[in-house]
C-alpha positions as CSV (number, residue, x, y, z in Angstrom):
1,M,73.3,53.4,79.3
2,N,71.4,53.0,76.2
3,T,73.7,52.4,73.0
4,L,72.6,52.5,69.4
5,V,74.8,51.1,66.6
6,V,73.6,52.2,63.4
7,Y,75.2,50.3,60.5
8,D,75.3,49.8,56.7
9,S,76.6,46.7,55.1
10,Q,77.1,45.6,51.7
11,Y,78.5,42.1,52.3
12,G,77.7,41.3,55.7
13,N,81.1,42.2,57.5
14,T,79.9,45.5,59.0
15,E,76.5,43.6,60.0
16,R,78.5,41.2,61.9
17,L,80.7,43.8,63.6
18,A,77.6,45.8,64.7
19,Q,75.8,42.8,66.2
20,V,78.9,41.9,68.1
21,I,79.4,45.5,69.2
22,A,75.5,45.4,70.6
23,D,75.7,42.1,72.1
24,T,78.9,43.1,74.0
25,L,77.4,46.3,75.3
26,R,74.0,44.5,76.4
27,A,76.2,43.3,79.4
28,S,76.3,46.8,80.8
29,G,73.0,48.3,79.5
30,Q,70.7,48.4,76.6
31,A,72.1,48.2,73.0
32,Q,70.7,47.6,69.7
33,A,72.0,47.4,66.2
34,V,70.0,48.8,63.6
35,R,70.7,48.7,59.8
36,V,70.0,51.9,58.0
37,D,66.7,51.5,56.0
38,P,65.2,54.7,54.4
39,A,61.7,52.9,54.9
40,H,62.1,52.8,58.7
41,P,63.5,55.9,60.1
42,V,66.2,55.8,62.8
43,S,65.1,57.4,66.3
44,F,67.8,58.7,68.4
45,Q,65.6,59.7,71.3
46,G,66.9,58.5,74.7
47,V,70.3,57.1,73.2
48,D,73.3,58.0,75.4
49,L,75.9,56.5,73.1
50,L,76.0,56.5,69.3
51,I,78.1,54.0,67.4
52,V,78.1,54.2,63.3
53,A,79.5,51.5,61.5
54,G,79.5,51.4,57.7
55,P,81.6,50.7,54.5
56,T,83.3,53.4,52.8
57,Q,82.6,53.8,49.1
58,R,85.2,56.0,47.4
59,Q,86.5,57.1,50.6
60,R,83.1,58.5,51.7
61,M,80.2,57.0,53.8
62,S,77.7,54.8,52.0
63,P,74.7,56.3,50.3
64,A,72.3,55.1,52.9
65,L,74.4,56.4,56.0
66,R,74.8,59.6,54.2
67,A,71.1,59.8,53.4
68,L,70.4,59.2,57.3
69,F,72.7,62.0,58.6
70,E,71.7,64.5,55.6
71,R,67.9,64.5,57.0
72,L,68.9,65.4,60.3
73,P,69.3,69.1,61.2
74,R,73.1,70.0,61.1
75,R,74.7,69.3,64.4
76,A,71.5,67.8,65.7
77,L,73.8,64.8,67.6
78,K,76.5,67.4,68.5
79,D,76.2,66.6,72.3
80,M,75.9,62.7,71.8
81,P,78.9,60.7,72.5
82,S,79.8,58.8,69.4
83,T,82.3,57.0,67.6
84,V,82.5,56.0,64.0
85,L,83.9,52.7,62.7
86,K,84.3,50.8,59.5
87,P,85.9,47.4,58.8
88,A,89.7,47.9,58.0
89,S,90.8,48.2,54.6
90,P,92.4,45.0,52.8
91,G,95.9,44.8,54.0
92,T,95.2,46.2,57.2
93,Q,94.3,44.9,60.7
94,G,91.3,45.9,63.1
95,I,88.8,48.8,62.7
96,E,89.7,52.1,61.1
97,N,88.5,55.3,62.7
98,N,86.4,57.3,59.9
99,N,85.7,61.0,60.3
100,H,83.5,61.3,57.3
101,I,80.3,60.8,59.5
102,K,81.7,62.5,62.5
103,S,81.3,65.9,60.3
104,F,77.5,65.4,60.3
105,L,77.5,65.1,64.2
């Protein structure tokens, strides 16, 4: 299985989360963590599983993640298994699921 973990991180927490996920998934196939960077487009070619991790800002995905998904044709990734994660908000534990990005998939 080829897994792509796409992430954005302001303070490094989400970056650490993305790297741990990719490192763990390498035990059962290919996996890489890629930070969203407008200067380097992300390729979804050959990806079997997409994991998107990022902070929310004002209860929305970060501007960098939003720009990535807005450049894709609507529903371009609709058949790709995916999950969306963000670090838990202060006062909560674990990882919270975030549906803001799923609307782009």
